[in-house]
C-alpha positions in Angstrom: 109.1 97.3 34.1 110.4 94.0 32.5 113.2 93.9 30.6 111.8 93.4 27.5 109.9 97.2 28.1 113.2 98.5 29.1 115.1 97.7 26.5 112.8 97.9 23.7 110.7 100.9 24.5 112.5 103.0 27.0 116.1 102.7 25.7 115.4 103.2 22.2 113.8 106.8 22.8 116.7 107.7 25.4 118.8 107.0 22.7 116.8 108.8 20.4 116.8 112.0 22.0 120.8 111.5 23.0 120.9 111.3 19.4 118.9 114.3 18.4 118.8 116.8 20.7 121.4 120.0 21.2 119.9 121.0 24.8 122.7 120.3 26.9 120.0 119.0 30.0 118.8 116.7 27.9 121.5 115.2 26.7 123.3 114.5 30.4 119.9 113.1 31.4 119.8 110.4 28.4 123.2 110.1 29.4 122.7 108.9 33.5 119.5 107.1 32.7 121.2 105.1 30.2 124.1 104.3 32.8 122.0 103.5 35.7 119.6 100.9 32.9 122.8 99.2 32.1 123.7 96.7 29.1 120.5 94.3 28.0 120.8 91.0 29.1 122.6 89.3 26.7 119.9 86.8 25.6 117.6 89.7 24.9 120.5 91.2 23.1 121.0 88.8 20.8 116.9 87.8 20.0 116.8 91.7 19.2 120.1 92.8 18.3 120.2 95.4 20.8 122.6 98.5 20.4 125.3 98.4 22.9 124.4 101.1 25.5 128.4 101.6 26.2 128.6 102.6 22.2 125.9 105.2 23.0 127.8 106.8 25.8 131.4 106.7 24.6 131.6 109.1 22.0 130.4 111.7 24.7 133.3 111.9 26.4 134.7 114.4 24.1 131.9 116.8 24.3 132.5 120.2 24.3 130.5 121.2 27.9 132.2 119.9 30.7 128.4 118.8 32.5 127.7 116.9 29.9 131.4 114.9 29.3 131.3 114.6 33.6 128.2 112.7 33.4 129.2 110.4 30.2 132.4 109.4 32.3 130.3 108.8 35.2 127.3 106.5 33.5 130.6 104.7 31.7 131.2 103.4 35.2 127.5 103.3 36.6 127.2 100.4 33.5 129.4 98.4 36.4 131.4 96.5 33.4 135.3 95.4 34.6 136.2 96.2 30.8 135.6 100.3 31.1 138.1 100.2 34.5 141.6 101.0 32.4 140.0 104.0 30.7 138.1 105.0 33.9 141.8 104.8 35.6 143.3 106.8 33.3 141.2 109.5 33.2 140.7 109.6 37.0 144.5 109.8 37.1 145.0 112.1 34.2 147.2 110.3 31.8 147.4 108.2 28.9 145.9 108.7 25.8 142.1 109.4 27.1 143.2 113.1 27.2 142.8 112.7 23.4 139.2 110.9 24.1 138.3 113.9 25.9 139.8 116.4 23.4 141.8 117.9 26.6 145.4 118.3 27.1 144.5 118.2 30.7 141.5 116.4 32.3 139.5 118.8 34.8 139.9 117.9 39.0 135.7 117.7 38.7 136.0 115.0 35.7 138.6 113.3 37.1 137.1 113.0 40.6 133.7 111.5 38.8 135.4 108.8 37.2 136.9 107.8 40.5 133.5 107.6 41.8 132.6 105.4 38.6 135.7 103.0 39.7 134.0 102.9 43.2 130.7 101.7 41.3 132.4 99.3 40.3 134.4 98.2 42.4 131.1 97.6 44.8 128.9 96.2 42.3 131.1 93.5 40.3 131.2 89.4 41.4 134.8 88.9 39.9 137.6 89.4 42.4 140.2 90.5 39.2 138.2 93.5 38.6 137.4 94.8 42.0 141.6 94.1 42.6 142.3 96.3 39.5 139.7 99.0 40.8 141.5 98.9 44.2 144.7 99.2 43.1 143.9 102.5 40.8 142.3 104.0 43.5 145.2 103.4 46.1 147.1 105.0 43.4 145.0 107.8 43.4 144.7 108.5 47.0 148.4 108.0 47.4 149.2 110.3 44.9 146.7 113.1 45.3 146.4 113.1 49.4 146.6 116.8 48.9 144.1 117.6 46.8 140.4 117.3 48.3 138.3 116.3 45.3 140.2 113.4 44.1 141.3 111.9 47.9 137.4 112.3 49.0 136.6 110.5 45.9 139.2 107.7 46.4 138.5 107.1 50.0 135.2 107.0 49.9 135.4 104.5 46.3 137.8 102.1 48.7 135.5 101.7 51.4 133.0 100.1 49.3 135.6 98.2 47.3 136.5 95.6 49.8 138.8 92.8 48.7 138.7 89.6 50.7 140.9 89.4 54.1 144.7 88.1 53.8 145.2 86.9 57.7 149.0 86.2 57.0 148.9 90.8 57.5 148.9 90.2 61.1 152.4 88.7 60.9 154.4 91.5 62.5 157.5 91.0 59.9 154.7 91.3 56.8 155.9 94.3 54.8 153.2 96.9 53.5 154.1 95.7 49.9 153.7 91.7 51.3 150.3 92.8 52.0 147.2 92.0 50.2 143.6 92.6 50.2 141.4 94.7 52.5 144.8 95.2 54.9 146.9 97.1 52.2 143.8 99.5 51.6 143.3 100.2 55.2 147.0 100.9 55.9 147.4 103.0 53.4 144.1 104.9 54.4 145.6 104.9 58.1 148.4 106.3 57.1 147.4 109.1 54.9 145.0 109.9 58.0 147.8 110.4 60.0 149.8 112.2 57.4 149.4 116.4 58.3 150.0 117.6 54.9 146.9 115.5 53.6 143.8 117.4 52.6 141.5 117.5 56.0 138.7 117.4 53.6 139.8 114.0 52.2 141.4 113.1 55.3 137.5 113.3 57.1 135.9 110.6 54.8 138.7 108.3 56.2 137.4 106.6 59.5 134.1 105.8 57.8 135.7 104.3 54.7 138.5 102.0 57.4 135.2 101.1 59.2 133.3 100.1 56.0 136.4 97.5 55.0 136.5 96.0 58.6 133.3 95.0 58.9 132.1 94.2 54.9 131.5 90.2 55.2 133.6 88.1 52.5 133.1 84.6 51.5 135.8 82.2 53.4 136.9 78.3 53.2 137.8 76.2 55.9 136.9 76.7 59.5 140.6 77.6 60.2 140.8 79.8 57.7 137.2 81.6 59.1 138.8 81.4 62.5 141.6 83.4 61.1 140.2 86.0 59.4 137.6 86.5 62.4 140.5 87.3 64.6 142.0 89.9 61.9 139.0 91.5 61.6 138.9 91.8 65.7 142.7 93.2 65.6 141.8 95.5 63.1 138.6 96.6 64.3 140.2 97.0 67.8 143.4 99.3 66.7 140.4 101.5 64.5 138.2 102.0 68.0 141.8 102.9 69.5 142.2 105.3 67.0 139.6 106.9 66.3 138.4 107.2 70.0 141.7 109.1 70.6 140.9 111.3 67.8 137.4 112.5 69.2 139.0 112.8 72.9 138.9 116.5 74.2 142.0 117.1 75.2 145.0 115.3 72.5 142.6 114.4 69.9 142.5 115.5 66.2 141.9 119.5 66.2 140.5 119.7 63.0 136.7 119.3 63.5 136.0 117.4 59.8 138.3 114.5 60.7 136.5 114.7 64.2 133.3 114.1 62.9 134.5 111.2 60.4 136.0 109.4 63.7 132.5 109.8 65.2 130.2 108.2 62.6 133.0 105.3 62.0 133.0 104.8 66.2 128.7 104.6 65.5 129.3 101.8 63.0 132.3 100.0 64.9 131.4 100.1 68.8 129.9 96.8 69.9 127.4 96.6 73.0 130.6 95.7 75.9 130.9 97.3 79.0 134.7 96.9 78.8 137.7 97.2 76.7 138.0 99.6 74.0 134.3 99.6 73.2 133.4 100.8 76.9 136.2 103.3 76.3 134.7 104.2 73.2 131.7 104.7 74.1 132.1 107.5 77.2 134.4 109.1 74.5 131.2 109.3 72.5 129.3 110.7 75.7 131.7 113.3 76.1 131.8 114.7 72.8 128.1 115.0 72.3 127.9 117.0 75.9 131.1 118.7 75.3 131.9 118.9 71.6 131.1 121.4 69.0 127.8 121.4 67.6 128.7 120.2 64.5 130.3 116.9 66.1 128.4 116.9 69.1 125.2 116.3 66.9 127.3 113.3 65.2 128.3 112.4 68.4 124.4 111.4 69.4 123.7 110.0 65.9 126.3 107.6 67.0 125.4 106.8 70.1 121.4 106.3 68.7 123.1 103.5 66.4 124.8 101.7 69.5 121.7 102.5 71.7 119.7 100.6 68.2 122.2 97.6 68.4 122.3 97.4 72.5 120.2 93.9 74.0 117.2 95.8 75.6 117.2 96.3 78.8 120.7 96.3 79.0 123.3 98.3 80.6 124.1 99.9 77.6 121.2 100.2 76.4 119.7 102.1 79.6 122.2 104.2 79.8 122.2 105.5 75.8 118.6 106.3 76.1 118.7 107.9 79.1 121.5 110.2 78.0 119.4 110.9 74.7 116.0 111.6 76.4 117.7 113.8 78.7 119.3 115.7 76.0 116.3 115.8 74.0 114.3 117.7 76.5 116.8 119.3 78.5 120.2 119.8 76.1 121.2 123.1 74.5 119.0 124.4 71.9 121.7 123.2 69.1 121.9 119.6 70.6 118.0 119.0 71.0 117.3 118.4 67.1 119.8 115.7 67.0 118.8 114.2 70.3 115.7 113.6 68.8 117.0 112.3 65.7 119.4 109.9 67.0 116.1 108.6 69.3 114.9 108.0 65.6 118.3 106.2 64.6 118.2 104.0 67.7 114.2 102.9 66.9 115.3 102.3 63.5 118.0 100.0 64.1 115.9 98.3 66.8 113.4 97.4 64.2 115.9 96.6 62.2 117.5 93.7 64.8 113.8 92.4 65.7 113.9 94.5 68.9 110.4 95.6 69.9 109.3 99.2 70.0 110.5 101.6 73.2 106.9 103.2 73.7 108.5 105.7 76.5 110.7 107.1 73.6 108.3 107.6 71.2 105.8 109.5 73.4 109.0 111.7 74.3 109.4 112.5 70.6 105.6 112.8 69.9 105.6 115.1 72.8 108.1 117.5 71.6 106.4 117.7 68.5 103.2 118.6 69.6 105.0 121.6 72.4 105.3 123.7 69.5 109.3 123.7 69.1 111.2 125.8 67.1 111.1 124.4 63.6 114.5 122.2 63.6 112.9 120.6 66.5 109.6 119.7 64.5 111.6 118.7 62.0 113.7 116.1 63.7 110.9 114.8 65.6 108.8 114.5 62.7 111.6 112.1 60.8 112.3 110.2 64.0 108.7 109.7 64.3 108.3 108.1 61.1 111.9 106.2 62.0 110.1 104.8 64.7 106.9 104.0 63.0 105.3 105.4 65.8 101.5 104.9 64.9 100.3 106.7 68.0 101.5 110.1 66.4 100.0 110.0 63.3 97.2 112.8 64.6 99.8 115.1 65.4 102.0 114.9 62.3 98.7 115.5 60.1 98.2 118.6 62.0 101.6 120.1 61.2 101.0 119.5 57.6 98.4 122.3 57.2 100.5 125.4 59.4 104.1 126.8 60.1 107.7 126.1 58.3 107.0 124.7 54.8 110.3 122.6 55.8 109.1 121.1 58.5 105.9 120.4 56.8 107.5 118.8 54.1 108.9 116.2 56.6 105.5 115.6 58.7 105.1 114.7 55.1 107.5 111.7 54.5 107.0 111.3 58.4 103.3 109.8 58.1 104.6 108.0 54.5 107.1 105.9 56.9 104.1 105.1 58.8 102.1 104.4 55.9 99.5 106.5 56.9 96.8 106.5 54.1 94.8 108.9 55.6 97.2 111.4 54.8 96.7 111.2 50.8 93.8 113.9 50.5 95.8 116.8 52.3 98.7 115.9 50.6 96.7 116.1 47.3 95.6 119.7 48.4 99.7 120.6 48.7 100.7 119.4 45.5 97.6 120.8 43.4 98.1 124.2 44.8 100.5 126.3 42.1 102.9 128.3 44.7 106.3 128.3 45.0 107.2 126.2 48.3 109.9 123.9 46.7 110.9 121.5 49.6 106.9 121.6 50.7 105.8 120.5 47.1 109.0 118.2 47.1 107.9 116.1 49.9 104.9 115.8 49.6 104.8 114.2 46.1 107.4 111.8 47.6 105.1 111.2 50.1 102.0 110.2 48.0 104.2 108.1 45.7 105.6 106.4 49.2 101.8 105.8 50.2 101.0 104.6 46.4 98.6 107.3 45.8 96.6 106.2 42.6 96.1 110.0 41.6 99.4 110.9 41.4 101.0 109.8 38.5 98.3 112.3 36.2 98.8 114.9 38.4 102.6 114.5 38.6 103.0 114.6 34.5 100.8 117.7 34.1 102.8 119.2 36.5 106.2 118.3 35.1 104.9 119.1 31.6 103.3 122.9 32.1 105.7 123.9 35.3 106.5 127.4 35.5 109.0 126.8 38.4 112.1 124.4 38.5 111.3 123.2 41.6 107.7 122.0 40.5 110.1 119.8 37.6 112.1 118.8 40.7 109.4 117.4 43.1 107.4 115.4 40.0 110.5 114.3 39.1 111.7 112.5 42.7 108.0 111.5 43.3 108.1 109.6 39.8 111.4 107.6 41.2 109.5 106.3 44.2 106.1 105.5 42.7 105.2 101.9 41.4 102.3 102.7 39.5 102.8 101.0 36.0 101.1 103.9 34.2 104.1 106.1 35.4 106.2 104.7 32.4 103.8 105.6 29.6 103.8 108.8 31.3 107.2 109.3 30.9 107.3 108.5 27.7 105.1 110.7 26.7 106.6 113.9 27.8 109.8 112.5 26.6 108.4 111.5 23.0 105.5 114.5 22.6 105.8 118.0 21.4 102.9 119.0 23.4 100.4 118.5 25.9 96.9 119.7 25.2 97.4 123.1 24.7 101.0 123.8 25.9 104.2 122.8 24.5 106.6 120.3 26.4 110.3 122.0 26.7 113.8 120.1 26.6 114.0 120.8 30.2 110.8 119.0 30.9 111.6 116.2 28.8 115.3 116.1 30.4 113.6 115.5 33.9 110.8 112.6 32.8 114.4 110.8 31.3 116.4 111.3 34.5 112.8 109.6 36.2 112.8 107.1 33.5 116.4 106.0 34.7 115.2 106.0 38.5 112.2 103.8 37.6 114.2 101.8 34.9 117.3 101.2 36.6 118.5 98.0 38.6 118.5 99.3 42.0 115.8 100.4 44.1 117.6 103.2 46.0 119.0 106.6 43.9 122.4 105.9 42.4 124.5 107.7 44.3 122.9 106.4 47.7 125.8 104.4 49.0 128.2 107.7 47.9 125.9 109.6 50.1 126.0 107.7 53.6 128.4 108.6 56.5 129.8 111.2 54.2 131.1 114.2 56.6 129.4 116.8 55.4 130.7 119.9 56.8 133.8 119.5 54.7 132.8 118.0 51.9 134.9 119.2 48.4 132.5 121.1 45.7 133.0 117.7 43.5 131.1 115.7 46.4 128.5 118.7 46.9 128.4 121.7 46.2 125.3 123.7 48.2 125.5 127.3 46.0 126.0 125.5 42.7 125.3 121.8 42.3 127.6 119.9 40.3 128.9 117.5 43.1 128.3 113.8 42.5 125.6 113.9 45.3 123.6 116.7 43.8 123.4 114.5 40.3 119.7 113.1 40.1 
């Protein structure tokens, strides 16, 4: 939708509901959607005399309900404005007058962690170096002072990983003190120190390797050729040191004892290691192969996915490509039962990464994964094969995936639907409509089938979803409708959601506040400034096995990744 439609039609209705409802879920949904949408363009705001969205969010920082208060804090960060950094930093650090703003003697840990993630969003999206520098300064303070608290350390670390300052090549000088180092190097050095600190919480430390890898790999503008050469030399110095550190962490003997840190190190190596047959890259590749073969199930699986990334980046037909492809295919067919699904996923990752680099597909790999799909393996392998084939855009597997929509585990059937959507399989639309239309409690299948229809551009989906959203008997039906709305590009979806948010009844059925809350959330997804979900950045390469509850809480929700 256009800026005019968003800010003169959608936002006013969200503001009206925000000011009139007492339903906590609807309040929270409206706040978060307003944050995703952001402030109106200056010329449109002046011409239409539009209300500031920040002015609507700020009063809700003092809400009595913590869930609403947390999302108000998060929404303030999603606006992406540097002027809110001091307030958010004070909330994250639990200091200053902000306790009065939140009407509390102390600030809850989850609220503080949400403020840290909000700072990370500003750090990742701002174009002003001064704003990002202030964000990094406050996040470094938080990480240093709260290194024994899993929620706060994880929030600070992940946010730092997405807030890169420019490189400062003088950090290569041996006599440069830590206090003299500027830019990215100071963040990398502090994160490395915390990673080595046994007193720091493992759940936060496990997120550090990926954050360091991101900071090393982020490109930044440079000046003249000499400066560019210095930056390139510094980046390679930091990359080599990080690879040596993380390869040692996953080593069979003498490596880190904590499995979460080993998993984080494996993922970081998947980002950092290059296609080189000697030096630290070759040693790290051997360490990953050993981890994938001899490690515990979780770390071995992430080692396989890291190898999939390396295989996808390797030159076609090279020794690295052949070696890793053989290892992944062998594990997918003959490996231990707990590792076969990971190897199948890794083959899909390799195909996806190769396609991103413009490399032709490896049909032998596709055929192998397709065969695993039809050989009636356990549900975990069927699910992994379905995702892998979707990532590989394996058109020759469409028929096998179509057959998988009708039988077997509901979870695996849903992933068959998403695999077909990735391939653009229009023939899947009729059976997927049948799945969505049946009023039976099967949440994962309903969610994935509706999302697949949205990705396939089904022109009948909006009517079906609107009806589902308004009359749903089960919460998963509302979730399915919401997620599908978030991916559809049908222009009529906006009016349908506005209807659910605005009206009291649909036909003979009343529309309750729970349905309105989901409609408000879907409007935020459709009218937001990014195509991907707002928390995608936080989710990428998280070490899930040790994630603290403010990041994700599998039992009760409430983590930053559980917020739709």
